[in-house]
All heavy atoms as an XYZ file, in Angstrom:
736
protein
N      27.147     16.493      1.756
C      26.842     17.870      1.928
C      27.294     18.681      0.728
O      26.555     19.542      0.248
C      27.445     18.389      3.229
C      27.024     19.741      3.557
S      25.302     19.678      3.966
C      24.980     21.409      4.138
N      28.435     18.319      0.202
C      28.938     19.032     -1.043
C      28.020     18.849     -2.217
O      27.765     19.763     -2.918
C      30.333     18.595     -1.392
C      31.379     19.095     -0.464
C      32.768     18.633     -0.893
C      33.849     19.082      0.043
N      35.177     18.689     -0.389
N      27.541     17.553     -2.280
C      26.586     17.280     -3.365
C      25.307     18.084     -3.270
O      24.832     18.539     -4.296
C      26.287     15.811     -3.384
C      27.384     14.900     -3.819
C      27.021     13.440     -3.775
C      28.170     12.578     -4.145
N      27.810     11.162     -4.108
N      24.794     18.267     -2.088
C      23.590     19.075     -1.888
C      23.825     20.534     -2.351
O      23.029     21.078     -3.025
C      23.167     18.959     -0.385
C      22.692     17.603     -0.067
C      22.035     20.054     -0.132
C      22.347     17.394      1.386
N      24.985     21.059     -1.951
C      25.308     22.450     -2.317
C      25.406     22.526     -3.844
O      24.856     23.459     -4.421
C      26.563     22.901     -1.637
C      26.290     23.024     -0.112
C      27.050     24.270     -2.204
C      27.544     23.252      0.689
N      26.101     21.616     -4.462
C      26.314     21.649     -5.910
C      25.000     21.480     -6.625
O      24.703     22.210     -7.635
C      27.298     20.584     -6.355
C      28.766     20.821     -5.888
C      29.606     19.616     -6.296
C      29.282     22.069     -6.527
N      24.139     20.552     -6.175
C      22.863     20.321     -6.810
C      22.004     21.580     -6.683
O      21.320     22.024     -7.568
C      22.220     19.130     -6.238
C      22.944     17.859     -6.674
C      20.698     19.003     -6.666
C      22.558     16.566     -6.051
N      21.944     22.161     -5.479
C      21.129     23.355     -5.242
C      21.639     24.499     -6.113
O      20.786     25.217     -6.738
C      21.250     23.759     -3.756
O      20.825     22.688     -2.924
C      20.410     24.999     -3.462
N      22.933     24.703     -6.199
C      23.398     25.764     -7.060
C      23.107     25.545     -8.497
O      22.630     26.447     -9.251
C      24.975     25.828     -6.942
O      25.297     26.090     -5.551
C      25.522     26.967     -7.754
N      23.227     24.274     -8.995
C      22.844     24.011    -10.372
C      21.409     24.153    -10.615
O      21.055     24.726    -11.646
C      23.275     22.522    -10.717
N      20.570     23.739     -9.725
C      19.122     23.910     -9.916
C      18.734     25.415     -9.924
O      17.800     25.805    -10.707
C      18.360     23.181     -8.797
C      18.347     21.634     -8.912
C      17.683     21.054     -7.746
C      17.697     21.192    -10.211
N      19.338     26.161     -9.080
C      19.079     27.643     -9.085
C      19.458     28.242    -10.437
O      18.732     29.083    -10.958
C      19.710     28.306     -7.917
C      19.165     28.006     -6.570
S      20.121     28.661     -5.124
C      20.210     30.358     -5.598
N      20.574     27.837    -10.928
C      20.987     28.410    -12.219
C      20.096     27.984    -13.321
O      19.772     28.742    -14.208
C      22.474     28.041    -12.503
C      23.466     28.810    -11.651
S      25.149     28.599    -12.182
C      25.533     27.071    -11.367
N      19.752     26.661    -13.356
C      18.872     26.159    -14.443
C      17.472     26.650    -14.210
O      16.732     26.936    -15.206
C      18.888     24.677    -14.392
C      20.249     24.025    -14.767
C      20.128     22.484    -14.614
C      20.526     24.349    -16.184
N      17.003     26.871    -13.057
C      15.628     27.283    -12.794
C      15.346     28.785    -12.949
O      14.247     29.235    -12.853
N      16.444     29.510    -13.116
C      16.213     30.962    -13.340
C      16.200     31.776    -12.077
O      16.082     32.975    -12.089
N      16.269     31.106    -10.902
C      16.291     31.847     -9.674
C      17.473     32.705     -9.481
O      17.490     33.737     -8.864
C      16.212     30.824     -8.498
S      14.693     29.922     -8.399
N      18.603     32.285    -10.076
C      19.845     32.981     -9.913
C      20.537     33.101    -11.323
O      21.554     32.541    -11.591
C      20.775     32.291     -8.968
N      19.892     33.814    -12.207
C      20.456     34.012    -13.537
C      21.477     35.150    -13.441
O      21.213     36.176    -12.864
C      19.372     34.241    -14.605
O      18.591     35.333    -14.260
N      22.611     34.969    -14.064
C      23.707     35.898    -14.080
C      23.883     36.546    -15.438
O      23.616     35.993    -16.417
C      25.009     35.216    -13.642
C      25.056     34.705    -12.257
C      24.549     33.482    -11.741
C      25.464     35.356    -11.046
N      24.754     33.314    -10.481
C      25.280     34.476    -10.006
C      26.020     36.635    -10.824
C      25.659     34.805     -8.697
C      26.356     36.917     -9.579
C      26.183     36.068     -8.524
N      24.347     37.728    -15.419
C      24.594     38.491    -16.638
C      25.892     39.317    -16.487
O      26.113     39.895    -15.393
C      23.353     39.436    -16.922
C      23.618     40.390    -18.090
N      23.688     39.972    -19.400
C      23.848     41.715    -18.088
C      23.900     40.954    -20.155
N      24.018     42.032    -19.413
N      26.684     39.332    -17.519
C      27.868     40.164    -17.512
C      27.685     41.290    -18.526
O      27.733     40.975    -19.737
C      29.139     39.340    -17.844
C      30.406     40.051    -17.518
O      30.464     41.262    -17.715
N      31.400     39.308    -17.115
N      27.511     42.521    -18.082
C      27.290     43.634    -19.069
C      28.481     43.888    -19.914
O      28.333     44.612    -20.930
C      26.956     44.792    -18.170
C      27.449     44.468    -16.795
C      27.474     42.952    -16.734
N      29.648     43.400    -19.580
C      30.824     43.649    -20.420
C      30.900     42.682    -21.662
O      31.796     42.902    -22.530
C      32.088     43.483    -19.573
C      32.156     44.485    -18.443
O      31.607     45.610    -18.599
O      32.737     44.138    -17.353
N      30.047     41.682    -21.680
C      30.043     40.687    -22.790
C      28.755     40.814    -23.583
O      27.674     40.605    -23.032
C      30.206     39.274    -22.235
C      31.424     39.167    -21.349
C      30.270     38.265    -23.329
C      31.535     37.835    -20.651
N      28.861     41.202    -24.868
C      27.703     41.391    -25.631
C      27.275     40.204    -26.416
O      26.080     40.039    -26.741
C      27.898     42.560    -26.619
O      29.060     42.310    -27.462
N      28.155     39.257    -26.749
C      27.834     38.042    -27.490
C      27.329     36.974    -26.559
O      27.990     36.564    -25.643
C      29.105     37.589    -28.185
C      28.829     36.287    -29.049
O      27.688     36.103    -29.452
O      29.861     35.602    -29.271
N      26.008     36.532    -26.734
C      25.451     35.567    -25.837
C      26.261     34.211    -25.784
O      26.330     33.632    -24.741
C      24.079     35.297    -26.439
C      23.767     36.493    -27.235
C      25.029     37.001    -27.752
N      26.779     33.789    -26.932
C      27.557     32.516    -26.931
C      28.853     32.710    -26.074
O      29.227     31.809    -25.327
C      27.874     32.087    -28.331
N      29.471     33.825    -26.279
C      30.700     34.115    -25.506
C      30.335     34.260    -23.985
O      31.103     33.717    -23.163
C      31.329     35.438    -26.009
C      32.567     35.869    -25.269
C      33.708     35.041    -25.607
C      34.987     35.577    -25.039
N      36.117     34.734    -25.190
N      29.179     34.843    -23.688
C      28.788     35.023    -22.276
C      28.575     33.644    -21.630
O      29.015     33.436    -20.571
C      27.456     35.817    -22.204
C      27.109     36.101    -20.773
C      25.838     36.993    -20.680
O      24.850     36.633    -21.404
O      25.861     37.964    -19.921
N      27.934     32.699    -22.366
C      27.799     31.342    -21.780
C      29.082     30.658    -21.505
O      29.281     29.999    -20.492
C      26.947     30.519    -22.779
C      25.501     30.813    -22.726
C      24.753     29.836    -23.654
C      23.301     30.191    -23.674
N      22.478     29.202    -24.526
N      30.022     30.846    -22.408
C      31.380     30.244    -22.326
C      32.083     30.777    -21.124
O      32.633     30.089    -20.259
C      32.127     30.450    -23.605
C      33.553     29.890    -23.530
C      34.332     30.321    -24.824
O      33.735     30.237    -25.926
O      35.520     30.599    -24.700
N      32.082     32.094    -20.954
C      32.760     32.741    -19.869
C      32.104     32.509    -18.575
O      32.716     32.255    -17.585
C      32.922     34.307    -20.120
C      33.481     34.971    -18.932
C      33.713     34.581    -21.384
N      30.737     32.408    -18.578
C      30.021     32.137    -17.384
C      30.377     30.747    -16.842
O      30.606     30.517    -15.644
C      28.469     32.154    -17.570
C      27.711     31.732    -16.411
C      27.553     32.545    -15.275
C      27.162     30.425    -16.354
C      26.864     32.111    -14.187
C      26.456     30.017    -15.195
C      26.316     30.845    -14.155
N      30.471     29.780    -17.714
C      30.747     28.418    -17.348
C      32.157     28.387    -16.689
O      32.365     27.776    -15.660
C      30.732     27.437    -18.517
C      31.017     26.049    -18.220
C      30.928     25.069    -19.362
C      31.293     23.658    -18.937
N      31.415     22.810    -20.059
N      33.098     29.019    -17.321
C      34.479     29.056    -16.855
C      34.484     29.766    -15.481
O      35.155     29.197    -14.520
C      35.360     29.715    -17.807
C      36.865     29.707    -17.412
C      37.755     30.496    -18.292
N      37.461     31.884    -18.232
C      37.280     32.674    -19.281
N      37.402     32.304    -20.480
N      37.008     34.038    -19.078
N      33.914     30.890    -15.348
C      33.932     31.659    -14.106
C      33.200     30.928    -12.949
O      33.675     30.899    -11.832
C      33.347     33.075    -14.316
C      34.303     33.960    -15.138
O      35.439     33.588    -15.357
O      33.843     35.049    -15.491
N      32.036     30.322    -13.297
C      31.273     29.682    -12.215
C      32.078     28.398    -11.737
O      31.984     28.123    -10.525
C      29.890     29.309    -12.694
O      29.849     28.445    -13.760
N      32.696     27.722    -12.640
C      33.504     26.525    -12.195
C      34.645     26.992    -11.391
O      34.987     26.403    -10.358
C      34.001     25.793    -13.488
C      32.928     24.953    -14.167
C      33.385     24.303    -15.385
O      34.556     24.501    -15.837
O      32.569     23.659    -16.034
N      35.291     28.133    -11.739
C      36.457     28.659    -10.916
C      35.958     29.042     -9.565
O      36.554     28.646     -8.538
C      37.073     29.884    -11.603
C      38.068     30.560    -10.797
C      39.337     30.054    -10.728
C      37.726     31.650    -10.002
C      40.270     30.667     -9.892
C      38.656     32.329     -9.215
C      39.960     31.786     -9.187
N      34.805     29.805     -9.420
C      34.304     30.224     -8.167
C      33.834     29.026     -7.316
O      34.002     29.022     -6.102
C      33.172     31.223     -8.372
S      33.683     32.804     -9.062
N      33.334     27.986     -7.969
C      32.871     26.781     -7.295
C      34.045     26.089     -6.665
O      34.086     25.681     -5.505
C      32.128     25.894     -8.213
C      31.344     24.809     -7.536
O      30.763     25.055     -6.426
O      31.345     23.670     -8.040
N      35.164     25.919     -7.416
C      36.370     25.279     -6.887
C      36.974     26.097     -5.738
O      37.403     25.566     -4.782
C      37.414     25.105     -8.013
C      37.068     24.013     -9.004
C      38.119     23.940    -10.090
C      37.710     22.917    -11.080
N      38.709     22.750    -12.178
N      36.982     27.444     -5.926
C      37.484     28.269     -4.884
C      36.674     28.082     -3.620
O      37.259     28.013     -2.454
C      37.414     29.749     -5.383
C      38.014     30.745     -4.424
C      39.502     30.613     -4.273
C      37.738     32.170     -4.921
N      35.345     28.103     -3.690
C      34.511     27.868     -2.547
C      34.770     26.503     -1.864
O      34.763     26.492     -0.681
C      33.026     27.983     -2.906
C      32.603     29.408     -3.157
O      33.291     30.310     -2.626
O      31.538     29.635     -3.699
N      34.910     25.457     -2.683
C      35.147     24.161     -2.061
C      36.484     24.117     -1.349
O      36.573     23.371     -0.363
C      35.152     23.137     -3.206
C      33.760     22.822     -3.669
O      32.724     22.981     -2.943
N      33.611     22.401     -4.927
N      37.422     24.920     -1.734
C      38.705     24.902     -1.072
C      38.677     25.791      0.228
O      39.268     25.441      1.221
C      39.807     25.506     -1.985
C      40.124     24.656     -3.115
C      41.099     25.309     -4.067
O      41.457     26.484     -3.930
N      41.509     24.615     -5.054
N      37.873     26.821      0.139
C      37.878     27.754      1.287
C      36.812     27.562      2.305
O      36.955     28.014      3.481
C      37.731     29.235      0.774
C      38.936     29.657     -0.002
O      40.021     29.221      0.252
N      38.748     30.589     -0.911
N      35.762     26.846      1.978
C      34.695     26.623      2.915
C      34.539     25.136      3.125
O      33.994     24.462      2.323
C      33.315     27.223      2.369
C      32.254     27.001      3.347
C      33.512     28.676      2.031
N      35.041     24.660      4.293
C      34.889     23.276      4.584
C      33.435     22.883      4.881
O      32.723     23.647      5.537
C      35.765     23.017      5.800
C      35.859     24.363      6.488
C      35.710     25.332      5.345
N      33.021     21.706      4.377
C      31.672     21.311      4.680
C      31.799     20.067      5.558
O      32.279     19.029      5.150
C      30.851     20.905      3.348
C      29.535     20.388      3.644
C      30.899     22.117      2.475
N      31.232     20.195      6.832
C      31.325     19.069      7.743
C      32.716     19.022      8.386
O      33.635     19.638      7.943
N      32.846     18.228      9.412
C      34.134     18.100     10.041
C      34.944     17.136      9.329
O      34.558     16.015      8.944
C      33.887     17.648     11.497
N      36.208     17.492      8.985
C      37.138     16.607      8.318
C      38.178     16.113      9.326
O      38.831     16.901     10.017
C      37.810     17.422      7.227
C      36.879     17.985      6.161
C      36.144     16.854      5.401
O      36.746     15.820      5.064
N      34.885     17.051      5.076
N      38.317     14.824      9.385
C      39.312     14.269     10.242
C      40.176     13.278      9.470
O      39.863     12.901      8.350
C      38.650     13.522     11.405
O      37.798     12.511     10.841
C      37.856     14.418     12.272
N      41.229     12.831     10.048
C      42.183     11.902      9.342
C      41.657     10.524      9.377
O      41.831      9.681     10.201
C      43.547     11.905     10.068
C      44.250     13.261     10.010
O      44.039     13.992      9.045
O      45.022     13.580     10.938
N      40.862     10.204      8.305
C      40.374      8.853      8.092
C      39.148      8.467      8.942
O      38.581      7.428      8.718
N      38.806      9.335      9.808
C      37.628      9.089     10.707
C      36.410      9.584     10.004
O      36.436     10.537      9.149
C      37.775      9.711     12.081
C      38.959      9.320     12.874
C      38.799      7.853     13.308
O      37.691      7.449     13.652
O      39.812      7.114     13.283
N      35.211      9.002     10.289
C      34.006      9.565      9.683
C      33.779     10.945     10.154
O      34.175     11.346     11.251
C      32.898      8.578     10.206
C      33.569      7.658     11.168
C      34.978      7.900     11.099
N      33.125     11.793      9.370
C      32.890     13.138      9.784
C      31.970     13.142     10.975
O      31.057     12.359     11.187
C      32.169     13.770      8.574
C      31.802     12.644      7.675
C      32.578     11.496      8.042
N      32.181     14.195     11.803
C      31.337     14.408     12.964
C      29.952     14.885     12.521
O      29.842     15.669     11.545
C      31.980     15.437     13.905
C      33.332     14.998     14.461
C      33.927     16.068     15.250
O      33.279     17.063     15.680
O      35.161     15.967     15.520
N      28.964     14.444     13.204
C      27.570     14.952     12.873
C      27.453     16.479     13.053
O      28.124     17.000     13.985
C      26.609     14.210     13.793
C      27.452     13.617     14.803
C      28.912     13.589     14.298
N      26.758     17.091     12.239
C      26.536     18.542     12.368
C      25.081     18.862     12.674
O      24.223     18.035     12.275
C      26.969     19.335     11.178
O      26.269     18.837     10.001
C      28.470     19.150     10.854
N      24.818     19.937     13.239
C      23.387     20.354     13.476
C      22.868     21.113     12.263
O      23.609     21.514     11.342
C      23.310     21.299     14.675
O      24.074     22.530     14.393
C      23.914     20.644     15.912
N      21.555     21.214     12.169
C      20.949     21.974     11.092
C      21.511     23.387     10.992
O      21.743     23.890      9.928
C      19.435     21.964     11.257
C      18.744     22.836     10.221
C      18.599     22.350      8.898
C      18.252     24.077     10.555
C      17.966     23.150      7.959
C      17.620     24.824      9.598
C      17.493     24.386      8.316
O      16.878     25.159      7.350
N      21.614     24.023     12.176
C      22.105     25.388     12.273
C      23.561     25.474     11.662
O      23.839     26.407     10.884
C      22.129     25.873     13.695
C      22.541     27.340     13.863
C      22.439     27.767     15.259
O      21.354     27.679     15.878
O      23.496     28.209     15.796
N      24.403     24.492     11.963
C      25.747     24.556     11.432
C      25.788     24.343      9.926
O      26.418     25.008      9.187
C      26.597     23.456     12.105
N      24.906     23.437      9.442
C      24.834     23.211      8.013
C      24.297     24.457      7.287
O      24.773     24.771      6.153
C      23.883     21.970      7.708
C      24.537     20.657      8.114
C      23.657     19.506      7.826
O      22.575     19.651      7.200
O      23.934     18.398      8.318
N      23.291     25.070      7.810
C      22.736     26.307      7.218
C      23.835     27.375      7.203
O      24.000     28.033      6.185
C      21.549     26.821      8.051
C      21.076     28.138      7.557
C      20.259     28.196      6.431
C      21.439     29.302      8.200
C      19.869     29.462      5.925
C      20.929     30.556      7.740
C      20.216     30.663      6.589
N      24.575     27.531      8.251
C      25.635     28.490      8.304
C      26.701     28.191      7.213
O      27.167     29.120      6.508
C      26.348     28.489      9.653
O      27.415     29.361      9.623
N      27.085     26.896      7.027
C      28.036     26.566      5.972
C      27.474     26.823      4.582
O      28.152     27.362      3.726
C      28.423     25.099      6.110
C      29.230     24.811      7.368
C      29.383     23.348      7.635
O      28.770     22.541      6.929
O      30.086     23.003      8.530
N      26.218     26.540      4.352
C      25.566     26.801      3.092
C      25.549     28.274      2.843
O      25.728     28.730      1.708
C      24.185     26.244      3.063
C      24.133     24.775      2.978
O      25.117     24.072      2.561
N      23.021     24.162      3.319
N      25.202     29.089      3.829
C      25.157     30.522      3.643
C      26.523     31.059      3.275
O      26.626     31.905      2.374
C      24.549     31.238      4.905
C      24.518     32.677      4.840
C      23.469     33.281      4.089
C      25.404     33.514      5.362
C      23.381     34.661      3.967
C      25.366     34.849      5.253
C      24.326     35.496      4.534
O      24.250     36.760      4.386
N      27.514     30.609      3.983
C      28.854     31.059      3.679
C      29.299     30.699      2.322
O      29.849     31.505      1.534
C      29.880     30.485      4.638
O      29.472     30.813      6.010
C      31.268     30.902      4.434
N      28.940     29.460      1.866
C      29.305     29.024      0.506
C      28.618     29.907     -0.525
O      29.272     30.383     -1.409
C      28.915     27.564      0.371
C      29.043     27.034     -1.047
C      30.299     26.526     -1.442
C      27.986     27.060     -1.969
C      30.444     26.059     -2.744
C      28.228     26.582     -3.273
C      29.417     26.092     -3.624
O      29.580     25.656     -4.887
N      27.374     30.107     -0.369
C      26.625     30.965     -1.388
C      27.195     32.364     -1.384
O      27.349     32.897     -2.457
C      25.145     30.906     -1.100
C      24.357     31.566     -2.135
C      22.812     31.343     -1.980
O      22.422     30.405     -1.279
O      22.121     32.137     -2.567
N      27.366     32.914     -0.261
C      27.909     34.298     -0.169
C      29.258     34.369     -0.840
O      29.554     35.400     -1.528
C      27.947     34.804      1.251
O      26.660     34.785      1.822
N      30.170     33.399     -0.579
C      31.472     33.435     -1.155
C      31.402     33.253     -2.704
O      32.166     33.919     -3.411
C      32.385     32.280     -0.507
O      32.278     32.496      0.848
C      33.738     32.359     -1.042
N      30.489     32.368     -3.144
C      30.402     32.135     -4.580
C      29.879     33.409     -5.243
O      30.443     33.818     -6.263
C      29.378     30.983     -4.840
C      29.054     30.750     -6.242
C      29.912     29.909     -7.000
C      27.940     31.246     -6.882
C      29.718     29.702     -8.346
C      27.710     31.003     -8.243
C      28.603     30.247     -8.951
N      28.845     34.089     -4.652
C      28.364     35.317     -5.230
C      29.421     36.418     -5.305
O      29.520     37.093     -6.269
C      27.135     35.785     -4.448
C      25.861     34.882     -4.756
C      24.654     35.392     -3.991
O      24.724     36.483     -3.391
O      23.697     34.690     -4.035
N      30.179     36.451     -4.225
C      31.260     37.524     -4.158
C      32.248     37.275     -5.219
O      32.663     38.213     -5.971
C      31.911     37.526     -2.841
C      33.007     38.519     -2.659
C      33.588     38.481     -1.254
C      34.774     39.474     -1.225
N      35.499     39.345      0.028
N      32.621     35.995     -5.442
C      33.595     35.664     -6.511
C      33.064     36.077     -7.895
O      33.744     36.615     -8.680
C      33.917     34.171     -6.421
S      35.021     33.627     -7.721
N      31.763     35.713     -8.122
C      31.166     35.999     -9.433
C      31.087     37.512     -9.692
O      31.371     38.017    -10.769
C      29.765     35.349     -9.508
C      29.794     33.882     -9.611
S      30.603     33.226    -11.044
C      29.292     33.517    -12.303
N      30.730     38.240     -8.587
C      30.590     39.698     -8.726
C      31.949     40.294     -9.015
O      32.082     41.278     -9.803
C      29.967     40.333     -7.505
C      28.499     40.008     -7.435
C      27.848     40.569     -6.138
C      26.404     40.138     -6.095
N      25.764     40.619     -4.851
N      33.038     39.810     -8.417
C      34.377     40.283     -8.648
C      34.827     40.022    -10.137
O      35.658     40.731    -10.613
C      35.370     39.598     -7.694
C      35.238     40.193     -6.253
C      36.126     39.423     -5.335
O      36.757     38.440     -5.689
O      36.157     39.825     -4.136
N      34.218     39.080    -10.781
C      34.539     38.684    -12.115
C      33.642     39.473    -13.058
O      33.639     39.214    -14.309
C      34.438     37.236    -12.388
C      35.510     36.511    -11.591
C      35.362     35.087    -11.743
N      36.550     34.196    -11.971
C      37.763     34.460    -12.154
N      38.225     35.667    -12.271
N      38.682     33.510    -12.285
N      32.774     40.392    -12.579
C      31.979     41.234    -13.473
C      30.542     40.702    -13.680
O      29.792     41.327    -14.434
N      30.080     39.724    -12.976
C      28.716     39.192    -13.086
C      27.794     39.831    -12.158
O      28.109     40.181    -11.013
C      28.768     37.659    -12.888
C      29.523     36.974    -13.946
C      30.825     36.619    -13.813
C      29.100     36.563    -15.244
N      31.253     36.023    -15.006
C      30.222     35.902    -15.878
C      27.905     36.587    -15.908
C      30.094     35.350    -17.175
C      27.786     36.071    -17.141
C      28.811     35.470    -17.756
N      26.571     40.061    -12.605
C      25.482     40.575    -11.740
C      24.237     39.702    -11.950
O      24.068     39.073    -12.995
C      25.102     42.057    -12.108
C      24.722     42.174    -13.604
C      26.248     42.966    -11.816
C      24.204     43.513    -13.992
N      23.513     39.650    -10.893
C      22.222     38.863    -10.980
C      21.125     39.634    -11.667
O      20.996     40.823    -11.444
C      21.775     38.450     -9.542
C      22.457     37.342     -8.978
C      21.791     36.908     -7.703
C      22.480     35.616     -7.171
N      21.758     35.131     -6.009
N      20.410     38.975    -12.534
C      19.247     39.627    -13.231
C      18.045     39.676    -12.291
O      17.752     38.805    -11.631
C      18.924     38.893    -14.471
C      19.929     39.056    -15.583
C      19.355     38.365    -16.860
C      20.364     38.243    -17.901
N      19.770     37.600    -19.091
């Protein structure tokens, strides 16, 4: 599930569906560098705060329903966007 979320996020960024811009950074090279750092930070933060699937002690994860997976994906994306916005990024 984590791989699906990461792949979806990466494809959205590469595909232009979710292009981000920071108006406080005028240099495009610097913007790319800061974006990479901030998006990695927000991604790590989301992975820590939003569990994907049931985690148990050594047991296989419990199956989840489509509705539960959608809810987890929505929470992940919303948390990621909130983190990016707090760092000064806006969607174009």
